[in-house]
TORVOZA-775462 format. One record per residue: x, y negated, z of N, C-alpha, C, CB in turn; residue in three letters. Coordinates in steps of 0.2 Angstrom, whole numbers, plus 5000, padded with zeros to 4 digits. Glycine has a CB too. Layout:
N
XYZXYZXYZXYZALA
...
END
This chain:
157
490150714953490850694951491250744947491250664957MET
491550724942492050774939492750744938491750784932ASN
493250784938493850754937494150794931494350774944ILE
494450754926494650774920495250734918494150774915ARG
495550754913496150714910495850654907496550754904LEU
496250604907496050534904496050534897496550474907ALA
495550504894495450494887495550424885494850534885GLU
495550414878495650344875495050304878495650344868GLU
494450334878493850294880493950264887493250334880LYS
494350294891494450274898494950214899494650324902ASP
495250194894495850144895495550074898496050124888ILE
495050044896494849984899494649994906494149954895ASP
494350044908494250054915494850064919493750114916SER
495350104916495950114920496350054921496350164916VAL
496350014916496649944916496349904922496549914910ILE
495749904923495449874929495649894935494649874928LYS
495749964936495949994942496749984943495850064942LEU
497049984937497849964938497949894941498149964931LEU
497449844939497449774941497349774949496949734937THR
496849814951496749814958497349844962496149864960GLN
497649894960498249914963498849864963498449984960VAL
498949834957499449784957499349724962499549764950LEU
498749704963498549654967498649674974497849634966ASN
498549734976498749754983499549754984498549834984ILE
499849774979500649774979500849704979500949814974HIS
500549654975500749584975500649554982500449554969ALA
500149574985500049544992500549564997499349564994LYS
500749624996501249655001501949634999501249735001ILE
502149624992502849614990502749564984503149674988ARG
502549494986502549454980503249434977502249384983PRO
503749454981504449444978504549494972504949444983ASP
504149544972504349594967503749604962504449664970ILE
503149594964502549604959502149544958502049654963PHE
501949544952501549484949500849504949501849464942ILE
500449464953499749484954499349464947499449434959GLY
498849494946498449484940498649514933498449414938GLY
499249554934499549594928499349664929500249584928THR
499549704925499549774925500149814924499049804921THR
500249874926500849914925500949934918500849974930LYS
500449944914500449974907499949934903500250044907TYR
500149934896499749904891499349954888500149874885THR
498849934884498349984881498750034877497849954877LYS
499250014873499650054869500050104873500150014865GLU
500350084879500750124883500250174886501150084889GLU
499650154888499250204891499050264886498550164893LEU
498950244880498850294875499450344874498750264868MET
500050324874500650364874500650404881501250324874GLU
500450384886500450424892499950474892500350374899ILE
499350454890498750504890498850564885498150464887PHE
499350554880499550604876500150644877499650574869ASN
500450624883501050664885500850714890501550614888ASP
500950774888500850834893501250834900500950894889ALA
501750804900502150804906502050734910502950794904ASN
501550704908501250644912500550644912501550574909ARG
500250694915499550694915499250644919499250764918PRO
498650614917498250564921497550594922498250494917VAL
497350604928496750634930496250574932496750684935TYR
495650574929495150524931494550554934494950484925VAL
494350524939493650544943493150504940493750534951ALA
492650544937492050504934491450524937492050524926VAL
490950484936490250494939489850524934489950424942ASP
489250534935488750574931488650534924488050584934GLU
488850474924488850434917489450434914488650364919ASN
489950474916490650474914491050414914490650494907ASP
490850374920491150314921491750324926490750254924SER
492350294925492950304929492850274936493550274925VAL
492950314941492950294948493650284951492450334952MET
494050324948494750324951495250364946494750354958GLY
495850364948496350404944496950424948496550354938TYR
497350464945497950484947498450494941497950554952ALA
498950454941499450454936500050504939499850384934PHE
500150554935500650604937501250614932500350674939CYS
501850634935502350644931502650714933502950594931ILE
502750764929503050824930503850814930502850884926LYS
504150824935504950814935505250884936505050764940LYS
505850884933506350944935506750924940506650964928LYS
506850964945507350954951507851004950506950954958GLN
508450994952508650944957508950884954509150974961PRO
509150844959509550774957510250794956509450724962PHE
510450844959511150864958511250934959511550834964SER
511950964957512051034957512051064964512751034954THR
512051034969512051064976511251074978512451024981ASN
510751074974510051084976509751144972509651024975MET
509351174975508951224971508551194966508551264976VAL
508551224960508051204954507351214956508251224948PRO
506951164954506151174955505851124951505951184962PHE
505151134950504751074947504351044952504251104941ASP
504250974951503850934956503350894952504350894960SER
502850884955502350834952502350774956501550874951LEU
502550724953502550654956501950614954503250614954PHE
501550594960501050544959501350474958500450554965ILE
501350454952501550384951501050334953501750374943ASP
500450344953499950294955499250334956499850244950ASP
498950314962498250344963497850294966498350404968LEU
497250284963496850224964496050244964496950164960CYS
495650224968494950224968494650154968494650264974VAL
494250144964493950074963493750044970493250084959ASP
493949984971493949954978493149954980494249884978GLN
492749944975492049944977491650004979491649914971ASN
492050064978491750124980492150164985491550164974ILE
492650134988493150174992492750194998493650124995ARG
492950245002492650275008492150335006492350225011GLY
492150355000491650404998492050474997491250384992LYS
492750484999493150534998493350554991492750595001HIS
493250504987493450514979494250524979493250444975ILE
494550484983495350484983495550554985495650434988GLY
495150584991495350644993495250704988494950665000GLN
494650694984494550744979495050744973493850734976LYS
495250684972495750674966496450704968495850594964ILE
496550694975497250714977497150794978497350694984PHE
496650824980496550894980496650924973495850914983GLU
496350884968496350904961497150904958495950864956HIS
497450854960498150854958498550914961498550784961VAL
498450924967498750984971498651054967498550994978LYS
498051064965497851124961498151124954497051124961GLU
498151064951498551064945499251074945498350994941GLU
499551044951500251064952500451134953500551024958ALA
499951174957500051244957500051274951499551264962LYS
499551264946499451294940500051284936498851264936LYS
500451224937501051204933501651244935501151134933MET
501551274941502151304944502551264948502551344939GLY
502351204950502751154954502751184961502351084954CYS
503351164964503551174971503251124976504251174972TYR
503151064974502851014978502550954974503450974982GLU
502150914978501850854975502150794979501050854976VAL
502450744976502750694979502450624977503550694978THR
502650574980502450504978502850454983501650494979LEU
502850394981503050334985502550294987503550294981ASN
502650264994502150214996502650154998501750245003VAL
502350104996502750034998502650025006502449974994TRP
503150005009503049985016502549925016503749965019GLU
502149925021501649875022500949895019501849815018GLY
500949955015500349985012500150035017500450015005ASN
499950015023499750055028499150095027499650015035ASP
498650075023498050105022498250165017497550065018THR
498650155012498850215008499250265012499350185002ALA
499750245016500150285020499650335025500550245024ARG
499150305028498750335032498350395028498250295036ARG
498150365022497750415018498150475016497550385011PHE
498850465014499250515012499450565018499850495009TYR
499550535024499650575029499050615031499850535035GLU
498450595030497850635032497750685026497150585031LYS
498050675021498050735015498550785017498150695008MET
498950775022499450825024500150805022499250885022GLY
500250745019500950735016501350705022500950675011MET
502050725021502550705026503050665023502750765030VAL
503450625026504050595023504550645021504350535028PRO
504850635015505350675013506050635013505250695005LYS
506050575011506650535012506450465012507050545005GLU
506850425015506750355016507250315011506750335023THR
506950265007507350225003507350155007507050214996GLN
507950125008507950065011508250005006508350065017MET
508149945008508449895004508749835008507849865000GLU
509149795005509449735008509349685002510149745011PHE
508849635004508749584998509249534999508049554999ILE
509649524993510149474992509849404990510749494987LEU
509849354994509549294992510149244991509049264997LYS
END
């Protein structure tokens, strides 16, 4: 397995994985997510793949076929003037193909993201996990992540 930056040739494979992630979210929150869709179009993916502040890392097999990915965004902190300034690498999305999960591919992608964040001079790696996505939460906790803040909602109906 190799982990590298995503390229144009990876778009169709990445879209398939984006659909898998969205279907998980749509099961958890059908009030917010529309199953069978994807987060990005092919055109948007090309823009993202060419943005140095939004690296997308793909795990590929010996045939250079995409097995998983991590969409990242380098962010400048703080959110306000009362915080120490630092850089953060936000994992916007991490997915391993549902047909090959359990082979530590996600762990290797996560470790790669951490190493890249260090090279970028980031202070931390962050992400969001939807309530109800217990499998993802357990995975990230196993990777050593801890809650930083809690976002809450009240749905107005």
